[in-house]
N, C-alpha and C positions, 0 to 999 in steps of 0.2 A: 884697643880700649875701650869699657861701655859709657852712655853718656850721664856715670851716676856722680862721676866730680867736676862736673859742669853746675854755674850759676843755674840755681832754682830756677829762675825765669827758662831762660834759654831751658832748660832738660823741658821743664812744661809745654813749652812752644814747641820741642821737639819729639813730644808726646803725639800732643795734638795733630802734628801733619803726620802722623803713623810711624815717626824714628823709631827702633826700642831698641838700634844697635847699633855702632860703624860697621863701616864696608871692610873690607882687606885694604883698600886704601888710605881710609880715615884712621884705622888702627896705625897705620903707618904717620901719618900726618901731622894729628891732632896732638899728641904727645910734642915732639917739636916747635908745633905752631903755640901752643898753651906755654913751653917753656921760653916763652920769648925770644928765641933760635930765626933768626931768619935763612930763608929758604925758596930754592929752585921745587915748583911739583909738578912729576914733567909726568905726564898719564892722559890716555885718548878720552875723548869726548865721552861722558856718561859713565863714568869711573868714580864719579862722588868729589872731585877736585873742586869744586863750585862749591857746593856743599859745606865742605869742611873748612875755607875758605869763607864763610858767611857764620858760622860755628864759633870758628878761631878770632874774628872782628868782635862780634857778641860778646863770648866771656871775656876778650883783653876791654872793653869799656864798663864790662861788670853789671852790662845789660838796662846802665844808666843814663839819663841825660847831666852834663855836667856844662854851667857855665853856654860859652858861646863859639865858640873856634873850634873848629873839626877836630877828633881828634882821630878820628879814621878816613885814609883816600885809597880809594878804588874805580886804578886808571882802564879803562873800556877802549875798545875803537873807534864807538860813531854811538848815535841817539839811539837808534835799537836796542845798542847791546845793555846803555844805560838804562834806558824807561827796564827794559828785564830781569836786569841783574836787582832794583829796585824795588820792584815787583817780588823777586825771591826774597830778597832781604825781608821784606813786611810780614812775606808768612813765618816769620818770628820773632821779628819785634813787636808785633802788635798789643802784647799784652806786656811793654815796658812803656815808658816815656822817650825811647833815645828816636832822633829824629834824622829821616834820609830822605838825602836831598840827589837829582839828577843831574847834573852840567853838562850842556850839552849846547854847540855849537849853532842851533838851528832856534833861536831866543834871546829876544829881548836881555844884551847885555848888563842894561842899567838895572833891568828886573830882578837879572841874579845877581847882581851884588849887593841889590836889597834884601834880598831872602835869604844870602848866605850873612847878611850880617847879620839876620837875624834870631840865629843860631841854628848849625846844623853839627850834630854828631859824628855822621859819617856822609861822605861825600862822591860820590862815585860820576868819575869825569868824562869829560873825552879829554884826548892828551892839550892839545890844539884852544880850548876853551877853558882850560883850567891854568896850561901856561900865560893867554891870554889874559884872563882875571885876575893871578897872582900880580903879573908885571900893571898891571892898572889897580895897586895896590885892594883890591876887592874881596881878596879873601887869604887870609892869616893861617900861616901853614906850620907855626911857633909852636904848635901844643899837640902835632901830630905823633902818634904811640906805635902806629898803623900804616904802612905805604902798602900796597900791593898792583901788580897790572895784574886784568886778569885776560885770560886766552891771548897771551899775547905774543902770538904764531904771525900775528898781522904786525909783528915791528918791521919783520922780513923786509915787508914791501912797505913801508910807511915814512913820512919824517917824522911820528912821534917819536921816534928813538932819542932826538933832541934834545927836544922840552922835558921828556921825563928824567932826562940826563942834568939838562937845567934845575929843575926845581927840586929834584935830591940833592944837590949842590947845597940848595936853602931847609934843607929839612934838619932838626938839629938828632941828636940820639933815639935812634926808630928804628922797628922793629921791620925789615923788606921781606916782601914775599912778591915770585912770579908762578904762578900756571900758565899752562901750554902745554899742544901737543905735543912737541918735538925742542929738542933743543935748537933752536936755529944759532948764528952766531950773534947775534945783531941783542939777542941776552944775556948769550955766552960771554960777549965782550964787558955784560954791565960788572963781574967780576971785575972789572981794574978801577973798580969804583965804589959803589955801596955794597954790591955784592959781594965786596971780597971774602969773606966768613960764612960763608950762606953754606947750608946742608943742601943736599942735593936729592931727594925723595925722588922714585919711580914709581910707575905703577902701571 
């Protein structure tokens, strides 16, 4: 698909970043995500799945800030990945008023509670810190419409799996997306819970 059917501000950001049309993977991924379906996106690094995730998130939120509670949560491996993805998001949100926040372990949790409280639209978080902040009543997940796990291969080797499972039980009706290089047994197990109706898209 072309980018013509996206929100005008998002389309403008893509043009400014040098994106003229979607690549082969994005042509498969974007219609599914725009339609509101949950999905596993299994493709190698460099295939464009992160950009597809960013596009889908901004389009879902209509490229505009709304109230205080996050409406999109994206779980990543650690601080480094959180900051890198935040920077990538900001390439496509700088002409909008969307607020993007990185939540990770190596930072004062009381400051994080305050910074989240004042209003964020997209929260990019490591699993343990997101879980801790939630169970300290430091982040409200009741308005989340889009919950993603980015580059989820690390879950095969970490305890983040259980944090995410518990958090998913606290989220109301929501679109869930998992991107990964491979379909490992940990993320496949999510089919028994919040990914039960997810599409499988391979690139």
